[in-house]
N, C-alpha and C positions, 0 to 999 in steps of 0.2 A: 491604441486599441481600436478595434473595429466594432463600434457599437451595433453595426447592422449584423455582423457575424454572431455576436452573442444574443442579439435579439432573436434571430432565426432559431438558434439552439433553445432558448427560453420557450419560444412559441410551440416548436416541436414537442417539447417535453409536456407542455400544458395540454397538448392535443392527445398526448398518450399517458394519462395520469395512472398511478400505480393501481394495479388490481388487487382484489382482495384475496384471490386465490393464490396460494404459494407457488404452485407450479406456473402459473401465468407471470407471477412477479419475475420468477427466474427467466422465463423466457423474454420477458420485456428487456432485462438487463442484458441478456445475451444478445438481443436483437440490436441493441445500441452499438455493440462491437461489430456485430455483422455487417453493418452499414458500410464498413471501411475495409477495402481489400488491402492486402499486404503487397508491398513493392515485390516485383519479380525476383530480385535477387536474395530475398529472405529464404532461408531454409527452416522447415519445421520437421521435427522428429519426436514422436511420442516415445515415451520412456517409463518405466515404473521405477520410482525411487524408494527403495525399502517399503514396497507395497502402497505407495501413494503414486496415484496417477500424475504424470508430469508431462511437460513438453519443452525440448530444447528449441530455441530460435538462433539464428545466427546469419551473418553474412561473410562474405570471403575475407573481408578486412578485419573480422574480429580476432583478437588475440585468444588462441584456444587455451592459454594457461590462466585466463581471466574469466570470472563468471559473476552474472547478477542474478541472485536468488530472489524471485519476486513472489510476493504473496498478495493476491487480488482483494479488492473491496468487495462489498455487498452485504455488510451488516451481519457476517457469519452465517447468513440464511440464504444468500444468493451470490452470483458471481462465478465465474469459471474459467477455464483456458480460453473459451471462445470469446467470453465478453471483453477480455483485456490483452488479447493476443497481439493486436496492432500497437497498443501502448508499450507492451513488453519489447516487441521488435524494435520499435523506434528508439526506446530507452538503451537497448543494446547496442544499437548503431551508434548513438551518441556516445556511450561509454567506451566503444571499441572492445566489447566483450560479448562473449556467449552468454545467453540467458537460460535460466531454467525456472519455469513457472509451475506452481504446484496447485493440483485440484485437490485442496485439503477438504476433508469432510465438512458438512454444513449441518447447522441446526435447523428444525429441532429434532431431526432423525438422530443427529449425533452432537449432543450438547458438549460444553466445556468439560473435560480438556481435550476432546478429540482433535480439533484444528490445532491446538499447540502440539500435540503429540505428532501430528502429521508434519508440521513445520520442522520440529526437531529432527524427524526422519529425513526429511529433505536436506537438511544441512549435513547430516551424517552421512548421507548418501554422496554429497559432493567430497567430503574428506575420503570416503572409500574409493572415489574415483581418483583420488591423488591432487585434488586441489589444495593449495596451500591456504590456510586461513588469511594470510595477508593479501591474497589475490581474490578474495570473495567479498563482494558487496551484497548486503541484505536490504531489501526494499519491501515497502508495503504501503497500500493505498487504503485510507479510511479504517475499516476494521482490520485489514492487513497491516496498517501501520501500528496499531496497538499490538497486534500479533507478532510483528517483527521485534518489538522491544521485549515482549514477553519471552520470545524465544532466546534472545541474549541472556536475559536474566536466568533463564533455565539452563543455558549453556555454562554460565558461571557456576551455578549450583552443582552441575554435573563435573566440573573441572575440565571443560573442554575449552579450547582457544576460541575467542569471538571473531566474527568477521572483521574485515578492515575497516569498514564504514557502513553507515545507515543512511538511507534516502526514505524519508517518510513525507508521504503526500496526504495532506488533510487528515492526520492520524486521529483515530478515536481512541482516546487513552484514559478516559473517565466514564465507566459504566454506572456510576452513581448519578450521572446527569446533573452535576452541580454547575456546569458552565454557564456564565452570564449570558453569552451569546446565543444559546438555545431560545431565549426570548427575545433578545434585541435584534437578531438577524432572522427571525422566524418569517417575515414577510418578504424577504429577499431570497431565500433559499428554495429552489424549486424541487429539490430531490429528497431533503430530509426535514423532519420536524420532531419536537420532543416526544409527541404521542408515538410516532412510528419508531423511534430509538427506544422508547421504553417497551414496546412490543418485541424488538430485537432483543433486548437485554433479558427479558422474560424467557424467550425461546432458547437463547444461547446458554444461560447460566443454569436454567432448570433447578433453581433452589440454591445454587452455590453463592457465596458472599461476593457482591459486586465491588467490595473493597479490597479484595485480594490482588496482590501485585501482579499476579499472572493473568488477571482479566482487565485491571485497571492500573497499567504500569505507571501511571502518574504518581500513585502512592508508593511506588517501589523505591528501592535504593539504586540510583541510577550511577553511583561512583563507579568509574572504571570503564563505563560503556565506550564504545567506539565514537569517533567523530560523526556527527549527524547533521544532515541538511533536512530542515523541515520546510515544507512548501504548503502554503494555505491560502485560500481565497478570501477576500474581505467580505464576500457576500454570502458566507456559508455559516450554518449554526455551530459547526465545529470550530470555529475560529478561536474560541476561548480555549478549547483543549490544545491546540498548537501553542498559543501564547504561554500557556501555564506549563506545558511540557519544556519549551525553550527555556523558561525561567529556572524550572526544577534542574534541568541538565546543567545550566550555568551554575547554579549553586553547588552542585555535585563536581564542579570543575571538568565537565565534559565539554569538549570542543563542539559548539553548537552554531550553525548558521540558520537563521530563520528568515525566510522571505514571504512576506504577505503580498499577494498578488491583487491589485485593486480591481474591484468589480468581479472578480473570477467566482464562479459557483463551484459547488462541491464537485470533486472528480472532473474539472475541467480538462485534465489530460485526455480523457476519453474522447473528446471532440477535436484533438489536435490537427486531423486533416484539413479541417475548415476553420480553425481558430488559431490565429497568429500566437496568442499568449500560451496556447497548449504547446506549439512547437517551440517556443522561446523557454518554457519552463522545463520541458525535456531535455532541451540543450544545456540548460544550467545544470540539471540533474547529472547529465552525461559528463560535463566538464568536472563536477565535484568528484564523481566515481573515478574518472580518469586520474585526477591529481592524487587521489589516496591510493588507488592500486599501482600508480607509478611510484608511490613512496614520496611524493613531493608534499602530501598534506601534513599538517602538524601531528605529532605522535598521540 
């Protein structure tokens, strides 16, 4: 690991603390992504996926029959196509697949279940386009990770086939905020805190029950979910969410791979152009997705 690389990222984040204004917060996260240009061979195409703004990315080497559906992070209040475009493009390259990123609706303007409705619309759009479920991987970062699991639970309720696999990066799956690392990792995480997460919960739920499986899927029935890769950094307050999710999935007989990346901060994939571990973790995710979309992964 390059301590210097991570130190520079931490210093840059400390120099640009989260503003109080919502619009400024959204601009700040978009700005993190805007710092990194896409490689010249990546194509970008805007599309509307059943009324949800979305974006295809791909390269000439991507298999057109395979797709990675991506749900960005941002605590259900921020994040966009712009903030995560470089991450999505790199993940698609590693997976050898096209990618479809969704600009799902955000709180507080659009509280729960708006984001979930949009995620389901995006998945149905892929089915409309003729993608076979066994050639779809569903991914989410942070809030997007919890949203990805909620999407699969909702697909099951609707009698629709699930995606072939799940890639979850630092998933936020317990909106009751019961994780022990919210306190024990508070001094190490430069992006998240218990107080900030509580603010996000209030805005997203708008009075809904935080124990609902569709907002805190850690409490849901995970039996029958697709194989999942969970990646989390050891220096983030959501570490315990990932650990408990892996345990719950294992108890439910779901094939699960948990990778704890030492010293990594929340959403370290965002910084992959300058962080070796960011590139390595995206390569790991790509290999996982390839293996399952190839049919080589466990059932």
